C-alpha positions in Angstrom: 58.8 89.6 47.6 56.3 86.7 47.6 58.9 84.2 48.8 59.8 86.5 51.7 56.1 86.9 52.6 55.6 83.2 52.5 58.7 82.5 54.6 58.0 85.3 57.1 54.3 84.3 57.5 55.5 80.8 58.6 56.5 82.3 62.0 53.0 83.7 62.5 51.4 80.4 61.5 53.7 78.5 63.8 53.0 80.9 66.7 49.3 80.8 66.2 49.3 76.9 66.1 51.5 76.8 69.2 49.2 79.3 71.0 46.1 77.3 70.0 47.7 74.0 71.2 48.9 75.4 74.6 45.5 77.1 75.0 43.7 73.8 74.5 46.1 71.9 76.8 45.8 74.6 79.5 42.1 74.5 79.4 41.6 70.8 79.0 39.5 70.7 82.2 37.7 74.0 81.9 35.3 75.7 79.5 35.5 76.2 75.8 34.7 79.9 75.2 34.2 82.0 72.2 37.7 83.3 72.5 39.1 79.7 72.3 37.0 79.1 69.2 38.4 82.2 67.6 42.0 81.3 68.5 41.6 78.0 66.8 39.9 79.6 63.8 42.6 82.2 63.3 45.3 79.4 63.4 43.4 77.5 60.7 42.8 80.7 58.6 46.5 81.6 58.8 47.3 78.1 57.4 44.9 78.6 54.5 46.4 82.1 53.7 49.8 80.5 53.7 48.5 77.8 51.4 47.3 80.4 48.9 50.7 82.1 48.9 52.4 78.8 48.5 50.2 77.8 45.6 51.1 81.0 43.8 54.7 80.3 44.4 54.3 76.7 43.3 53.1 77.7 39.9 55.5 80.7 39.4 58.8 79.8 41.3 61.9 78.5 39.5 62.4 76.2 42.5 59.6 74.1 41.2 60.6 72.6 37.9 59.3 69.4 36.4 62.0 69.1 33.8 63.6 65.7 33.1 65.3 64.2 36.2 63.6 66.4 38.8 63.0 63.4 41.0 66.8 62.9 41.2 67.5 66.4 42.4 66.7 66.6 46.2 65.9 70.3 46.1 63.6 70.1 43.1 61.9 67.0 44.5 61.4 68.7 47.9 59.8 71.8 46.5 57.9 70.0 43.7 56.4 67.2 45.7 57.5 66.7 49.4 56.8 70.3 50.6 53.4 70.5 48.8 52.2 67.1 50.0 53.4 67.6 53.6 51.8 71.0 53.9 48.5 70.0 52.3 48.3 67.0 54.6 49.0 69.3 57.6 46.3 71.8 56.5 43.8 69.0 56.0 44.6 67.6 59.5 44.2 70.9 61.2 41.0 71.8 59.3 39.4 68.4 59.9 40.5 68.4 63.5 38.9 71.8 64.1 35.7 70.5 62.6 35.7 67.4 64.8 36.4 69.5 67.9 33.5 71.9 67.1 31.1 68.9 66.9 32.0 67.7 70.4 29.5 68.3 73.2 31.9 68.8 76.2 34.6 71.4 76.5 37.1 68.8 77.7 36.6 66.8 74.4 36.8 69.9 72.3 40.1 70.9 73.8 41.5 67.4 73.6 40.6 67.2 69.9 42.1 70.6 69.1 45.3 69.7 71.0 45.7 66.3 69.3 44.9 67.3 65.7 46.8 70.6 65.9 49.9 68.8 67.3 49.8 66.3 64.4 49.4 69.2 61.9 52.3 71.1 63.6 54.6 68.0 63.3 53.8 67.7 59.6 54.5 71.4 59.1 57.8 71.3 60.9 58.8 68.2 58.9 57.9 69.9 55.6 59.5 73.3 56.1 62.7 73.9 54.1 64.8 74.9 57.1 68.2 76.4 56.2 70.1 73.6 57.9 68.5 71.0 55.5 70.5 72.3 52.6 67.4 72.9 50.3 67.9 76.6 49.8 65.4 77.6 52.5 65.9 80.8 54.6 64.9 81.8 58.1 62.8 84.7 56.8 
């Protein structure tokens, strides 16, 4: 059940990130309102919730095994190292980017920082997801 929750929540996280990015790009020349701040915050919070679910799975899932030779098996290496490092990097990028954006004085700079840092985080996330076509045992939901 936890695996399905983690896999299904990915779509909410991706949707919120995309919404925050397009919101920042669309408002790059206008104001930065409380609603914009909340959109960015919810995108970041959804990433942190996904991280908590992922950490529970990391320590309980049979897909993560550190038995002898786990670096030679692509699936075990992906779930044991590549997925974790990629997602942690993405969450750090989004969190730091949001903090940098909040410290900016002008609305234009805030929106540009959000767009830039959230896009970098999104690219890292998309590269680190075990998509079904990658042959790593991932599912769509």
